ChimeraX commands (.cxc) that place a marker at each C-alpha (Angstrom):
marker #1 position 174.99,88.96,101.45 radius 0.5
marker #1 position 172.85,86.16,103.16 radius 0.5
marker #1 position 169.39,86.25,104.30 radius 0.5
marker #1 position 168.51,87.54,107.96 radius 0.5
marker #1 position 165.11,86.03,109.65 radius 0.5
marker #1 position 163.39,88.55,111.80 radius 0.5
marker #1 position 162.63,85.74,113.96 radius 0.5
marker #1 position 166.48,85.18,114.30 radius 0.5
marker #1 position 167.65,85.73,118.24 radius 0.5
marker #1 position 169.41,89.09,118.46 radius 0.5
marker #1 position 172.22,87.33,121.02 radius 0.5
marker #1 position 173.21,83.84,121.03 radius 0.5
marker #1 position 171.98,83.71,124.64 radius 0.5
marker #1 position 168.77,85.81,124.35 radius 0.5
marker #1 position 165.41,85.64,123.17 radius 0.5
marker #1 position 164.89,88.75,121.64 radius 0.5
marker #1 position 164.47,88.96,118.00 radius 0.5
marker #1 position 164.51,91.76,115.60 radius 0.5
marker #1 position 160.72,91.44,115.16 radius 0.5
marker #1 position 161.06,92.44,118.97 radius 0.5
marker #1 position 162.63,95.82,118.44 radius 0.5
marker #1 position 160.37,96.72,115.65 radius 0.5
marker #1 position 157.69,99.54,116.79 radius 0.5
marker #1 position 154.74,99.32,115.21 radius 0.5
marker #1 position 151.60,102.06,115.65 radius 0.5
marker #1 position 149.17,99.29,113.94 radius 0.5
marker #1 position 147.30,98.14,116.97 radius 0.5
marker #1 position 146.30,95.15,114.99 radius 0.5
marker #1 position 143.67,94.22,117.66 radius 0.5
marker #1 position 141.82,96.89,116.44 radius 0.5
marker #1 position 142.31,96.08,112.85 radius 0.5
marker #1 position 140.81,92.48,113.76 radius 0.5
marker #1 position 137.76,94.64,116.04 radius 0.5
marker #1 position 136.92,96.76,113.17 radius 0.5
marker #1 position 137.23,93.46,110.51 radius 0.5
marker #1 position 134.79,91.61,112.67 radius 0.5
marker #1 position 132.08,94.28,112.75 radius 0.5
marker #1 position 132.19,95.37,109.40 radius 0.5
marker #1 position 131.33,91.51,108.70 radius 0.5
marker #1 position 128.42,91.58,111.27 radius 0.5
marker #1 position 126.97,94.52,109.54 radius 0.5
marker #1 position 127.64,93.33,105.82 radius 0.5
marker #1 position 125.84,90.19,106.82 radius 0.5
marker #1 position 122.87,92.44,108.77 radius 0.5
marker #1 position 122.16,94.12,105.90 radius 0.5
marker #1 position 121.79,91.26,103.94 radius 0.5
marker #1 position 119.27,89.54,106.38 radius 0.5
marker #1 position 117.75,92.96,106.51 radius 0.5
marker #1 position 117.48,93.30,102.51 radius 0.5
marker #1 position 115.37,90.40,102.32 radius 0.5
marker #1 position 112.37,91.65,104.39 radius 0.5
marker #1 position 112.22,95.03,101.85 radius 0.5
marker #1 position 110.59,95.04,98.35 radius 0.5
marker #1 position 112.16,95.65,95.12 radius 0.5
marker #1 position 111.99,99.42,95.51 radius 0.5
marker #1 position 112.97,99.57,99.38 radius 0.5
marker #1 position 115.93,97.47,98.41 radius 0.5
marker #1 position 117.00,99.83,95.53 radius 0.5
marker #1 position 116.92,102.59,97.76 radius 0.5
marker #1 position 118.81,101.09,100.68 radius 0.5
marker #1 position 121.60,100.11,98.58 radius 0.5
marker #1 position 121.78,103.51,96.26 radius 0.5
marker #1 position 120.70,106.04,98.99 radius 0.5
marker #1 position 121.58,104.33,102.56 radius 0.5
marker #1 position 124.63,102.45,102.13 radius 0.5
marker #1 position 126.31,103.51,99.24 radius 0.5
marker #1 position 129.18,105.78,99.12 radius 0.5
marker #1 position 128.27,107.67,95.64 radius 0.5
marker #1 position 124.59,108.02,96.63 radius 0.5
marker #1 position 122.72,108.40,94.24 radius 0.5
marker #1 position 119.45,111.49,93.76 radius 0.5
marker #1 position 116.13,111.73,94.85 radius 0.5
marker #1 position 115.30,112.40,91.53 radius 0.5
marker #1 position 117.10,109.64,89.60 radius 0.5
marker #1 position 115.66,107.26,92.29 radius 0.5
marker #1 position 112.26,108.84,91.35 radius 0.5
marker #1 position 112.69,108.43,87.76 radius 0.5
marker #1 position 113.41,104.83,87.29 radius 0.5
marker #1 position 110.22,103.65,89.46 radius 0.5
marker #1 position 107.80,106.67,88.15 radius 0.5
marker #1 position 107.36,107.80,91.43 radius 0.5
marker #1 position 107.76,111.57,93.01 radius 0.5
marker #1 position 111.57,112.70,95.22 radius 0.5
marker #1 position 109.53,113.04,97.77 radius 0.5
marker #1 position 108.11,109.37,97.80 radius 0.5
marker #1 position 111.47,107.93,97.44 radius 0.5
marker #1 position 112.62,110.43,100.55 radius 0.5
marker #1 position 109.78,109.06,102.34 radius 0.5
marker #1 position 110.97,105.12,101.37 radius 0.5
marker #1 position 114.36,105.96,102.85 radius 0.5
marker #1 position 113.46,107.27,105.97 radius 0.5
marker #1 position 111.00,103.95,106.31 radius 0.5
marker #1 position 114.11,101.91,105.39 radius 0.5
marker #1 position 116.16,103.34,107.69 radius 0.5
marker #1 position 113.68,103.28,110.58 radius 0.5
marker #1 position 113.08,99.45,109.95 radius 0.5
marker #1 position 116.87,99.52,110.03 radius 0.5
marker #1 position 117.34,100.78,113.49 radius 0.5
marker #1 position 114.48,98.91,114.65 radius 0.5
marker #1 position 115.19,95.29,113.83 radius 0.5
marker #1 position 119.00,96.11,114.82 radius 0.5
marker #1 position 118.82,99.07,117.82 radius 0.5
marker #1 position 120.33,96.35,120.45 radius 0.5
marker #1 position 123.62,96.02,118.15 radius 0.5
marker #1 position 123.90,99.36,116.76 radius 0.5
marker #1 position 123.55,101.17,120.54 radius 0.5
marker #1 position 126.41,98.51,121.65 radius 0.5
marker #1 position 128.62,98.94,118.96 radius 0.5
marker #1 position 128.80,102.42,119.82 radius 0.5
marker #1 position 129.24,101.81,123.34 radius 0.5
marker link #1:1,2 radius 0.2
marker link #1:2,3 radius 0.2
marker link #1:3,4 radius 0.2
marker link #1:4,5 radius 0.2
marker link #1:5,6 radius 0.2
marker link #1:6,7 radius 0.2
marker link #1:7,8 radius 0.2
marker link #1:8,9 radius 0.2
marker link #1:9,10 radius 0.2
marker link #1:10,11 radius 0.2
marker link #1:11,12 radius 0.2
marker link #1:12,13 radius 0.2
marker link #1:13,14 radius 0.2
marker link #1:14,15 radius 0.2
marker link #1:15,16 radius 0.2
marker link #1:16,17 radius 0.2
marker link #1:17,18 radius 0.2
marker link #1:18,19 radius 0.2
marker link #1:19,20 radius 0.2
marker link #1:20,21 radius 0.2
marker link #1:21,22 radius 0.2
marker link #1:22,23 radius 0.2
marker link #1:23,24 radius 0.2
marker link #1:24,25 radius 0.2
marker link #1:25,26 radius 0.2
marker link #1:26,27 radius 0.2
marker link #1:27,28 radius 0.2
marker link #1:28,29 radius 0.2
marker link #1:29,30 radius 0.2
marker link #1:30,31 radius 0.2
marker link #1:31,32 radius 0.2
marker link #1:32,33 radius 0.2
marker link #1:33,34 radius 0.2
marker link #1:34,35 radius 0.2
marker link #1:35,36 radius 0.2
marker link #1:36,37 radius 0.2
marker link #1:37,38 radius 0.2
marker link #1:38,39 radius 0.2
marker link #1:39,40 radius 0.2
marker link #1:40,41 radius 0.2
marker link #1:41,42 radius 0.2
marker link #1:42,43 radius 0.2
marker link #1:43,44 radius 0.2
marker link #1:44,45 radius 0.2
marker link #1:45,46 radius 0.2
marker link #1:46,47 radius 0.2
marker link #1:47,48 radius 0.2
marker link #1:48,49 radius 0.2
marker link #1:49,50 radius 0.2
marker link #1:50,51 radius 0.2
marker link #1:51,52 radius 0.2
marker link #1:52,53 radius 0.2
marker link #1:53,54 radius 0.2
marker link #1:54,55 radius 0.2
marker link #1:55,56 radius 0.2
marker link #1:56,57 radius 0.2
marker link #1:57,58 radius 0.2
marker link #1:58,59 radius 0.2
marker link #1:59,60 radius 0.2
marker link #1:60,61 radius 0.2
marker link #1:61,62 radius 0.2
marker link #1:62,63 radius 0.2
marker link #1:63,64 radius 0.2
marker link #1:64,65 radius 0.2
marker link #1:65,66 radius 0.2
marker link #1:66,67 radius 0.2
marker link #1:67,68 radius 0.2
marker link #1:68,69 radius 0.2
marker link #1:69,70 radius 0.2
marker link #1:70,71 radius 0.2
marker link #1:71,72 radius 0.2
marker link #1:72,73 radius 0.2
marker link #1:73,74 radius 0.2
marker link #1:74,75 radius 0.2
marker link #1:75,76 radius 0.2
marker link #1:76,77 radius 0.2
marker link #1:77,78 radius 0.2
marker link #1:78,79 radius 0.2
marker link #1:79,80 radius 0.2
marker link #1:80,81 radius 0.2
marker link #1:81,82 radius 0.2
marker link #1:82,83 radius 0.2
marker link #1:83,84 radius 0.2
marker link #1:84,85 radius 0.2
marker link #1:85,86 radius 0.2
marker link #1:86,87 radius 0.2
marker link #1:87,88 radius 0.2
marker link #1:88,89 radius 0.2
marker link #1:89,90 radius 0.2
marker link #1:90,91 radius 0.2
marker link #1:91,92 radius 0.2
marker link #1:92,93 radius 0.2
marker link #1:93,94 radius 0.2
marker link #1:94,95 radius 0.2
marker link #1:95,96 radius 0.2
marker link #1:96,97 radius 0.2
marker link #1:97,98 radius 0.2
marker link #1:98,99 radius 0.2
marker link #1:99,100 radius 0.2
marker link #1:100,101 radius 0.2
marker link #1:101,102 radius 0.2
marker link #1:102,103 radius 0.2
marker link #1:103,104 radius 0.2
marker link #1:104,105 radius 0.2
marker link #1:105,106 radius 0.2
marker link #1:106,107 radius 0.2
marker link #1:107,108 radius 0.2
marker link #1:108,109 radius 0.2
marker link #1:109,110 radius 0.2
view
């Protein structure tokens, strides 16, 4: 057997290639767009974290942005504050983030 390129024309007098006949359910433009949005959000999150104090950064990283969020109790124990105080900090951080990037967030959801 010899190797065959997917870019090899199907026929001598045709520009169609094997690659042209292959179906793909993957929307490359959508993948690229999602990656760009993700990169923008990561950059904005880093910029935003620069405006926060240590407690707020910890709450932002471990409650707002984390996939596996830690509990209010765990954060409270770390900083020797109540769960309620941690919840208040979390709400304030989310509000600050929304205020800072409101126009970008609404454009992304549109």
